[in-house]
N, C-alpha and C positions, 0 to 999 in steps of 0.2 A: 385507528390510528390514535385514540387517546390512551389505550394501553400501552402502544409504543412510547409515546410520551412519558407515561409515567414510569415505564421501564428504563427509558434512558436517564431521565432525572433521578430515579430512585436507586439505580444499579450501576449504570455506566459511568457517569460523572464522578459520583463518590468513589468508585473504584480508580479513576484515572487519578482523581485527587489524591488518595491514600499512596499510590505508586509513586506520583511526583513528589510528594512530601518525603516519601522513605528514601529516595534517590538524593533528595536534597539532604536530608540529614547525615546520609552515607558519605556524600561529597563534603559535607562540613567536616567530618572526622578524618576522612581519607581522601584529600584534594588530589593526589597523586594518580588516581586510579580513575580518573575521568573518560577514559576511552570506552571501558566496559563498565559503566556504573550501575547499569540496570541490572545485568547478570552476577555482579559482585555484591550487590545490595541483598540479594534474596537469600535467605536463610539455607543452609547445606541440605536439609531434608525435603525442602520445597522447589529445589533447583529444577528437577526433571519435569514436574508437573507444570511449572511457570514457563521452561522452556517449550514443552510442547504446546501450551497455549498461545505463547509468542509467536510460534512458528505458524501454527493454523490462523492465526490474526494477520500474520504477513502475507500468507497464501490468499485468504479472502481479499486483503486490501490490494494485492496485485491484480487479482481478476477483476475487481471492481474499476481500477484503472484501466485496464484493457478494454473493457466494456465501454467504459464512458468515453474513451478515446475513438472507438469505432462509432459509437452513437454520435458523437460530435462530427465526425468526418460525414457519416451518412447524412445527417441534417444538414450539414453545410453544403454538401453536393447537392441536396435537392433544393436549396436555396439560392443555387449558384453563387455561393459565396466562397466557395473551395474550386481549384482546378479538378477537372474531371479524373477520377481514379478509377482503375479498373478492380472492381469487386468481384471476387469468385468464391463460391462454397465448394467448389467441386474436389479440392483434395484436402479440405480442412476436416479436422477431427469431428467437427459437429455439423457437418453438411446435412444432416438429418433433420436439423431445425431451421425453421422457416427465417428467424431472425438473426441468423448466424452470418457474420460478414468476415471475409479474409481479404485485406489488402496489402500487398507488398510493400506498397509505399508507408502504410501505417506501421506496419510492423518495423520496417528499417527505422522510421522517426521515434518509435518508442525503444528500440534497442539501442540507437545511437545516444538518445539523451539519458537512458538508464545508464549506461557505460560511463559517458561523460560525467553523469552527476556523482556516480560512484568514485571517480578519481578525484574530484574537486578537493576534498579535505587533504589529501596528500599534497596537493600543489600550494595550499596555504591561502587559497582564496574561497570565497563563498558564494 
């Protein structure tokens, strides 16, 4: 646990600060390109490595969101704080895993909120 904390404090936070400072400096010089400031602020030779890292981190983030949503639903159902949902692992890709859950309701809620939040900036609301 201690190594993870040192890694977070020594590598992750400084990297995030450098990225945010770089984006801020880029937006200070080019305020009209605020829509894609992250990718436009990266130097041309480093674009593809940064793009691959950004896509990989987006995949990890989405998987952790899905896993946490299923975990919250399962814990809420166990504590009787959530309506009973049908949970099955029969036709799910990870049915070999004992901790894998598949709930149609949870999938629907996650997909609906994802699509709705993706459309929010286009409506002018936040």
